[in-house]
KEKE-3310 file (N, C-alpha, C; in steps of 0.2 Angstrom, whole numbers, plus 5000, padded with zeros to 4 digits):
npx = (5641:5627:5609:5602:5612:5613:5601:5601:5611:5604:5598:5584:5575:5577:5574:5561:5550:5539:5540:5535:5536:5541:5552:5556:5569:5566:5563:5564:5558:5558:5548:5547:5559:5571:5581:5581:5581:5588:5585:5583:5581:5573:5570:5559:5556:5542:5540:5553:5567:5574:5587:5589:5602:5614:5621:5616:5605:5606:5595:5586:5574:5566:5565:5557:5545:5541:5536:5526:5516:5517:5524:5519:5514:5524:5528:5534:5537:5535:5543:5548:5549:5543:5532:5528:5516:5512:5511:5504:5503:5506:5507:5497:5490:5485:5491:5482:5474:5484:5488:5476:5478:5488:5501:5513:5520:5532:5537:5552:5558:5548:5535:5523:5506:5506:5497:5488:5485:5496:5488:5478:5485:5489:5477:5473:5480:5471:5462:5457:5452:5438:5433:5428:5426:5430:5440:5450:5453:5459:5470:5476:5480:5489:5499:5503:5509:5521:5527:5529:5532:5525:5512:5513:5513:5501:5491:5497:5501:5508:5517:5524:5532:5547:5560:5563:5551:5542:5546:5543:5529:5525:5529:5520:5508:5508:5507:5494:5486:5486:5498:5506:5518:5530:5537:5551:5558:5573:5574:5583:5587:5593:5592:5597:5610:5606:5592:5590:5594:5585:5573:5576:5577:5563:5558:5563:5556:5543:5543:5546:5537:5524:5524:5527:5533:5548:5555:5569:5575:5591:5604:5613:5623:5630:5621:5609:5613:5615:5603:5595:5592:5596:5603:5603:5614:5613:5618:5619:5607:5607:5607:5621:5627:5623:5617:5618:5616:5628:5638:5639:5643:5656:5661:5675:5674:5662:5665:5674:5668:5655:5656:5666:5679:5691:5706:5708:5707:5698:5683:5671:5662:5664:5678:5684:5694:5694:5681:5667:5652:5636:5626:5611:5602:5601)
npy = (5524:5515:5515:5512:5514:5528:5532:5528:5536:5548:5559:5557:5568:5574:5564:5562:5574:5576:5568:5553:5552:5564:5569:5581:5589:5583:5581:5570:5566:5556:5552:5566:5570:5563:5565:5559:5559:5571:5583:5576:5572:5565:5559:5550:5543:5540:5523:5519:5511:5513:5514:5515:5517:5511:5509:5498:5507:5519:5526:5522:5513:5522:5532:5526:5523:5535:5539:5530:5532:5525:5529:5536:5526:5522:5532:5543:5557:5568:5583:5593:5599:5591:5579:5572:5564:5558:5571:5577:5582:5570:5570:5571:5559:5543:5526:5517:5524:5528:5515:5513:5522:5517:5516:5507:5498:5486:5477:5477:5461:5453:5449:5440:5434:5422:5412:5411:5404:5403:5407:5414:5424:5432:5436:5445:5457:5463:5470:5483:5485:5487:5481:5469:5451:5444:5451:5452:5438:5436:5444:5437:5425:5431:5435:5422:5418:5425:5421:5405:5396:5399:5396:5382:5381:5386:5382:5380:5384:5401:5402:5390:5390:5393:5406:5413:5411:5417:5430:5432:5430:5441:5452:5448:5449:5463:5466:5463:5473:5481:5491:5507:5511:5503:5501:5494:5486:5481:5468:5457:5453:5440:5430:5417:5419:5415:5415:5428:5434:5429:5435:5449:5448:5445:5457:5466:5461:5464:5478:5480:5474:5476:5489:5494:5504:5505:5508:5504:5500:5495:5485:5477:5483:5480:5471:5478:5489:5482:5481:5492:5509:5521:5528:5532:5537:5535:5541:5542:5548:5557:5562:5558:5555:5553:5546:5539:5522:5516:5525:5526:5513:5513:5523:5527:5528:5522:5510:5506:5508:5502:5491:5483:5483:5488:5490:5499:5510:5519:5524:5531:5542:5555:5555:5556:5567:5573:5572:5581:5584:5584:5597:5595:5598:5611)
npz = (5344:5350:5346:5358:5368:5367:5371:5384:5389:5391:5402:5414:5415:5403:5393:5395:5396:5405:5419:5426:5440:5451:5463:5474:5483:5496:5513:5527:5543:5557:5571:5574:5577:5572:5559:5543:5529:5518:5508:5496:5479:5465:5448:5439:5425:5414:5410:5413:5421:5436:5447:5464:5474:5487:5503:5517:5528:5522:5518:5508:5509:5516:5508:5498:5505:5508:5496:5493:5503:5515:5525:5536:5544:5551:5560:5553:5543:5529:5529:5522:5505:5489:5482:5467:5457:5441:5438:5449:5466:5479:5492:5502:5500:5505:5507:5501:5492:5483:5478:5471:5461:5454:5459:5468:5481:5483:5497:5507:5511:5507:5513:5511:5514:5524:5528:5518:5501:5487:5476:5482:5488:5477:5472:5482:5478:5469:5476:5475:5463:5451:5440:5438:5439:5428:5421:5431:5433:5420:5422:5432:5426:5417:5426:5430:5418:5417:5429:5429:5438:5450:5446:5446:5460:5465:5474:5486:5502:5506:5516:5515:5503:5494:5497:5485:5478:5486:5484:5470:5471:5479:5470:5459:5465:5466:5453:5450:5453:5443:5440:5437:5441:5450:5466:5471:5484:5489:5481:5479:5491:5502:5492:5481:5468:5455:5456:5458:5446:5438:5443:5441:5427:5424:5429:5419:5408:5411:5411:5398:5390:5397:5400:5413:5425:5435:5451:5459:5474:5480:5487:5480:5470:5458:5451:5450:5442:5430:5424:5426:5419:5423:5438:5456:5469:5486:5501:5518:5519:5509:5491:5483:5471:5454:5438:5421:5419:5413:5415:5429:5432:5427:5435:5445:5459:5462:5458:5468:5481:5480:5471:5474:5467:5469:5479:5488:5503:5506:5515:5513:5503:5507:5510:5499:5491:5478:5475:5472:5480:5473:5477:5479:5488:5491)
capx = (5637:5621:5603:5601:5617:5612:5595:5603:5615:5600:5595:5577:5572:5577:5571:5554:5549:5534:5541:5529:5537:5546:5553:5560:5571:5562:5566:5560:5559:5554:5546:5548:5566:5576:5581:5583:5582:5590:5586:5583:5578:5574:5566:5558:5553:5537:5543:5560:5569:5578:5590:5591:5608:5617:5622:5611:5604:5607:5589:5583:5568:5563:5563:5551:5539:5539:5533:5520:5512:5518:5529:5515:5513:5531:5528:5538:5533:5539:5543:5550:5550:5537:5532:5522:5515:5508:5510:5500:5506:5503:5509:5492:5487:5487:5493:5476:5473:5490:5487:5471:5481:5493:5508:5513:5527:5534:5541:5558:5557:5542:5528:5517:5501:5508:5491:5485:5489:5499:5483:5474:5489:5489:5470:5473:5482:5466:5456:5455:5449:5431:5432:5424:5430:5433:5446:5454:5455:5463:5477:5479:5483:5495:5504:5506:5513:5527:5529:5526:5534:5520:5506:5513:5512:5496:5487:5501:5501:5514:5522:5528:5536:5554:5560:5562:5544:5538:5547:5539:5522:5525:5528:5514:5502:5508:5504:5486:5483:5487:5502:5510:5524:5531:5543:5553:5563:5578:5572:5588:5589:5592:5591:5603:5611:5602:5585:5591:5595:5578:5568:5578:5575:5556:5556:5564:5551:5537:5545:5546:5530:5518:5525:5527:5539:5551:5561:5572:5580:5595:5611:5617:5624:5632:5615:5605:5616:5615:5596:5592:5595:5598:5604:5605:5617:5611:5623:5617:5601:5607:5609:5628:5629:5618:5619:5615:5619:5634:5643:5640:5647:5663:5664:5680:5672:5656:5668:5677:5663:5649:5657:5672:5684:5697:5709:5709:5705:5693:5677:5665:5663:5667:5685:5687:5696:5693:5674:5663:5645:5631:5622:5605:5597:5601)
capy = (5523:5512:5519:5510:5517:5535:5533:5527:5542:5554:5560:5556:5574:5576:5559:5563:5581:5575:5562:5549:5553:5569:5570:5587:5591:5581:5580:5566:5565:5551:5554:5573:5572:5560:5567:5553:5561:5578:5586:5570:5573:5560:5560:5544:5544:5534:5517:5518:5507:5518:5511:5519:5512:5513:5504:5497:5513:5525:5530:5519:5511:5527:5536:5522:5523:5542:5540:5526:5533:5520:5532:5538:5520:5521:5538:5547:5562:5572:5589:5598:5597:5589:5572:5573:5558:5560:5579:5580:5581:5565:5570:5570:5553:5537:5520:5514:5529:5527:5509:5513:5526:5513:5517:5501:5496:5479:5479:5472:5455:5450:5450:5437:5431:5415:5407:5410:5400:5408:5410:5419:5430:5436:5439:5451:5462:5466:5472:5490:5485:5487:5480:5463:5445:5441:5455:5450:5431:5437:5446:5432:5421:5434:5434:5415:5417:5428:5417:5399:5392:5400:5392:5375:5381:5390:5380:5379:5390:5405:5400:5384:5390:5396:5414:5416:5410:5422:5437:5432:5431:5448:5456:5446:5453:5470:5467:5462:5480:5485:5497:5511:5512:5498:5503:5487:5487:5475:5462:5452:5451:5433:5425:5414:5423:5412:5417:5436:5435:5427:5440:5455:5447:5446:5464:5469:5459:5468:5484:5481:5471:5478:5496:5495:5508:5502:5511:5498:5501:5489:5485:5474:5488:5477:5468:5484:5493:5478:5481:5499:5513:5527:5527:5537:5534:5538:5540:5546:5552:5562:5559:5560:5554:5550:5546:5534:5515:5514:5530:5524:5506:5515:5528:5524:5528:5517:5503:5505:5508:5497:5485:5480:5482:5492:5488:5505:5510:5524:5521:5535:5548:5561:5554:5557:5574:5576:5571:5586:5582:5589:5599:5596:5600:5618)
capz = (5350:5347:5348:5365:5372:5367:5375:5391:5391:5392:5409:5414:5414:5396:5390:5396:5399:5410:5422:5430:5447:5452:5470:5474:5489:5502:5520:5531:5550:5561:5578:5575:5580:5569:5552:5540:5522:5518:5501:5491:5473:5460:5443:5437:5418:5412:5406:5414:5426:5439:5453:5470:5477:5493:5509:5522:5532:5518:5517:5502:5511:5519:5502:5495:5509:5508:5490:5493:5508:5521:5530:5542:5549:5555:5563:5549:5539:5524:5532:5517:5498:5486:5478:5462:5453:5436:5438:5455:5473:5482:5499:5506:5499:5509:5503:5497:5487:5478:5475:5466:5455:5450:5462:5472:5484:5485:5503:5508:5515:5503:5516:5509:5519:5525:5529:5512:5496:5482:5472:5486:5489:5471:5472:5487:5475:5465:5480:5474:5457:5451:5433:5437:5440:5422:5420:5437:5431:5415:5424:5436:5421:5414:5431:5430:5412:5419:5434:5428:5444:5454:5444:5449:5467:5466:5479:5492:5507:5505:5521:5513:5497:5495:5497:5478:5476:5489:5481:5464:5473:5481:5463:5456:5469:5464:5446:5450:5454:5436:5442:5432:5444:5456:5470:5473:5489:5490:5478:5479:5498:5504:5487:5477:5462:5450:5457:5458:5439:5436:5445:5437:5420:5424:5429:5413:5403:5413:5409:5390:5387:5400:5401:5420:5427:5441:5455:5463:5480:5480:5489:5475:5465:5451:5448:5448:5436:5424:5422:5427:5414:5427:5445:5461:5475:5492:5507:5524:5518:5503:5485:5482:5464:5449:5431:5418:5422:5410:5418:5436:5432:5425:5439:5450:5466:5463:5458:5474:5487:5479:5466:5476:5462:5471:5485:5492:5510:5508:5517:5512:5498:5510:5511:5492:5490:5472:5474:5475:5480:5470:5483:5476:5493:5492)
cpx = (5630:5615:5602:5605:5615:5606:5597:5607:5611:5597:5588:5573:5572:5574:5564:5552:5544:5535:5535:5530:5542:5546:5558:5562:5567:5566:5561:5562:5555:5553:5547:5555:5572:5576:5585:5585:5583:5590:5586:5578:5579:5569:5565:5553:5548:5541:5550:5561:5575:5581:5591:5596:5611:5617:5616:5611:5605:5601:5584:5575:5563:5560:5557:5545:5537:5534:5526:5515:5512:5522:5525:5514:5519:5532:5534:5534:5538:5538:5545:5550:5543:5538:5526:5522:5510:5506:5506:5503:5502:5505:5503:5488:5489:5488:5488:5475:5478:5490:5482:5473:5487:5500:5508:5520:5527:5539:5547:5556:5551:5535:5522:5512:5503:5503:5487:5489:5492:5493:5479:5478:5489:5482:5470:5475:5477:5460:5453:5451:5441:5429:5430:5429:5434:5440:5452:5457:5460:5470:5480:5483:5490:5501:5508:5510:5520:5531:5527:5527:5528:5513:5507:5512:5506:5492:5491:5501:5508:5519:5526:5532:5542:5554:5560:5555:5540:5539:5543:5531:5521:5524:5522:5508:5502:5505:5497:5483:5484:5492:5505:5517:5525:5538:5545:5559:5567:5576:5577:5590:5588:5591:5597:5604:5607:5595:5585:5590:5588:5573:5570:5576:5567:5554:5557:5559:5544:5537:5544:5540:5524:5518:5525:5534:5542:5556:5563:5577:5584:5602:5616:5618:5625:5626:5610:5607:5616:5608:5593:5595:5598:5599:5605:5608:5616:5617:5621:5611:5601:5609:5616:5631:5623:5620:5616:5619:5626:5639:5644:5644:5654:5666:5669:5677:5666:5660:5671:5673:5658:5650:5662:5677:5690:5700:5710:5706:5700:5686:5670:5667:5666:5675:5688:5688:5694:5685:5670:5655:5641:5626:5615:5600:5597:5596)
cpy = (5521:5517:5518:5514:5525:5536:5533:5533:5548:5554:5559:5562:5576:5571:5560:5569:5581:5569:5559:5551:5558:5570:5576:5589:5589:5580:5575:5565:5560:5554:5562:5575:5569:5561:5561:5555:5568:5580:5581:5572:5568:5561:5553:5544:5538:5529:5516:5513:5511:5514:5516:5514:5515:5508:5503:5504:5519:5529:5527:5517:5517:5532:5532:5523:5531:5543:5536:5527:5529:5523:5534:5532:5519:5528:5543:5552:5566:5579:5595:5595:5594:5582:5573:5566:5559:5567:5582:5578:5575:5565:5569:5563:5547:5531:5517:5518:5529:5521:5509:5518:5523:5514:5512:5500:5489:5479:5474:5466:5451:5450:5447:5435:5424:5410:5407:5407:5406:5411:5416:5425:5435:5440:5445:5457:5466:5469:5479:5490:5484:5485:5473:5457:5443:5445:5453:5443:5432:5439:5441:5427:5424:5434:5427:5414:5420:5424:5409:5394:5393:5396:5385:5375:5385:5388:5378:5385:5394:5404:5394:5384:5394:5404:5417:5416:5415:5429:5437:5433:5438:5453:5454:5449:5460:5471:5466:5468:5484:5491:5500:5511:5507:5500:5496:5488:5480:5468:5456:5449:5444:5428:5423:5418:5421:5415:5425:5437:5434:5432:5447:5454:5448:5454:5468:5467:5463:5475:5485:5479:5474:5486:5498:5499:5506:5507:5506:5501:5495:5490:5482:5478:5485:5474:5473:5487:5489:5479:5488:5503:5519:5525:5533:5534:5538:5536:5545:5550:5557:5559:5562:5559:5551:5551:5540:5527:5514:5519:5528:5517:5508:5520:5524:5523:5523:5510:5501:5504:5503:5491:5481:5478:5486:5489:5494:5505:5515:5521:5525:5540:5554:5561:5555:5564:5577:5575:5577:5584:5587:5591:5601:5598:5607:5622)
cpz = (5347:5350:5356:5370:5372:5371:5383:5394:5392:5398:5409:5412:5407:5392:5390:5400:5405:5414:5425:5437:5448:5460:5470:5481:5495:5508:5524:5538:5553:5568:5580:5577:5575:5561:5548:5532:5522:5510:5496:5485:5468:5454:5440:5430:5417:5408:5408:5420:5430:5446:5458:5474:5483:5498:5513:5527:5528:5517:5511:5504:5513:5513:5498:5499:5509:5501:5490:5499:5514:5526:5537:5547:5553:5559:5560:5545:5535:5527:5527:5510:5495:5482:5473:5458:5448:5436:5444:5461:5476:5490:5504:5505:5503:5504:5498:5491:5481:5475:5469:5460:5452:5453:5468:5475:5486:5491:5503:5512:5512:5506:5513:5515:5519:5525:5523:5506:5491:5478:5476:5488:5483:5471:5476:5483:5471:5469:5479:5467:5457:5444:5432:5437:5434:5420:5425:5435:5425:5417:5428:5431:5418:5419:5431:5423:5413:5424:5434:5435:5449:5452:5446:5456:5469:5472:5486:5496:5506:5510:5520:5507:5498:5495:5490:5476:5479:5486:5474:5466:5475:5474:5459:5459:5467:5457:5445:5451:5448:5437:5436:5434:5450:5459:5473:5477:5490:5487:5478:5486:5499:5499:5484:5471:5456:5450:5456:5450:5436:5437:5442:5430:5419:5424:5423:5408:5405:5411:5401:5388:5390:5401:5408:5422:5434:5444:5460:5468:5481:5482:5484:5469:5458:5448:5445:5442:5429:5420:5422:5421:5417:5434:5449:5466:5481:5497:5513:5523:5513:5497:5484:5475:5460:5442:5428:5420:5420:5414:5425:5436:5431:5430:5444:5457:5467:5463:5465:5480:5486:5475:5469:5472:5463:5478:5490:5499:5511:5510:5515:5506:5501:5511:5504:5491:5484:5470:5476:5474:5477:5475:5480:5481:5494:5488)
residu = (MET:SER:GLU:ALA:GLU:ALA:LEU:ASN:ASP:THR:PRO:PRO:ALA:VAL:ALA:ASP:GLU:LYS:PRO:LEU:LEU:GLN:ILE:SER:ASN:ILE:GLU:VAL:ILE:TYR:ASP:ARG:VAL:ILE:LEU:VAL:LEU:ARG:GLY:VAL:SER:LEU:THR:ILE:PRO:LYS:GLY:GLY:ILE:VAL:ALA:LEU:LEU:GLY:ALA:ASN:GLY:ALA:GLY:LYS:SER:THR:THR:LEU:LYS:ALA:ILE:SER:GLY:LEU:LEU:ARG:SER:GLU:ARG:GLY:GLU:VAL:THR:LYS:GLY:SER:ILE:GLU:TYR:GLU:GLY:LYS:SER:ILE:LEU:GLN:ASN:ASN:ALA:THR:GLU:LEU:VAL:SER:ARG:GLY:LEU:ILE:GLN:VAL:MET:GLU:GLY:ARG:HIS:CYS:PHE:GLU:HIS:LEU:THR:VAL:ASP:GLU:ASN:LEU:LEU:THR:GLY:ALA:TYR:THR:ARG:ARG:ASP:GLY:ASN:ALA:ALA:VAL:ASN:ARG:ASP:LEU:GLU:LEU:VAL:TYR:SER:TYR:PHE:PRO:ARG:LEU:LYS:GLU:ARG:ARG:SER:VAL:LEU:ALA:GLY:TYR:ILE:SER:GLY:GLY:GLU:GLN:GLN:MET:THR:ALA:ILE:GLY:ARG:ALA:LEU:MET:ALA:ARG:PRO:SER:LEU:ILE:LEU:LEU:ASP:GLU:PRO:SER:MET:GLY:LEU:ALA:PRO:GLN:LEU:VAL:GLU:GLU:ILE:PHE:GLY:ILE:VAL:THR:ARG:LEU:ASN:GLU:ASP:GLU:GLY:VAL:THR:PHE:LEU:LEU:ALA:GLU:GLN:ASN:THR:ASN:MET:ALA:LEU:GLN:TYR:ALA:ARG:TYR:GLY:TYR:VAL:LEU:GLU:SER:GLY:ARG:VAL:VAL:LEU:ASP:GLY:ASP:ALA:LYS:SER:LEU:ARG:GLU:ASN:GLU:ASP:VAL:LYS:GLU:PHE:TYR:LEU:GLY:LEU:SER:SER:GLY:THR:ARG:LYS:SER:TYR:ARG:ASP:VAL:LYS:HIS:TYR:ARG:ARG:ARG:LYS:ARG:TRP:LEU)
# end
């Protein structure tokens, strides 16, 4: 076994005794009635790339919003459990406070400001910074070094660039805030396979070269497990499986349900008699 494989086989909690983000048994309710997440626990090590996998409606986006402080804007709340970032609880922090602490979510669907240019979109990501224009301009050029296509389009309104370029703009805008942790929601949605590979490749470079930690919520399980080091599978608001990327790729149930590598008729993990769900929520 190579050194890289040995590292990837180490669970996050063991690889780093003080994780950057620790989520413990959280429960999320919308409108005080609708239970969406039940006993979700995740460990995100500093400098890691972790995938949050599952079908549409499994609770991936809700999990990210619970972390980033955006849940309240949708009449949701964390009613049980804890979320700690850099060893401190963030349940009472709003999204702006978390951005200033280096925790940023890139929303599903890109959400660029269509009436602003690419350049202006990127600069909005630096609105919480107080280190001067020179530092901001240096980081702007750094973003363009990772996304050279955006530099060519910097004066174009974001509403007139392609979907892939909008996704790059959204990630670049997050980088302008000098993040420690980026929550990336469905980065592959609606993009051509070649663009998806390009964006995931840039995510890997940012992780390795800039030390940015990523939590990826992604339906494209095959692509996510190529780049992530560890993964959690969500189903109906619960974590039903987790492990290093290699073991998840080789798991027969993951192959069947999420990679499409089996002709079986099972529809849910609950239908697998030999599968015993890890009851992390108890």
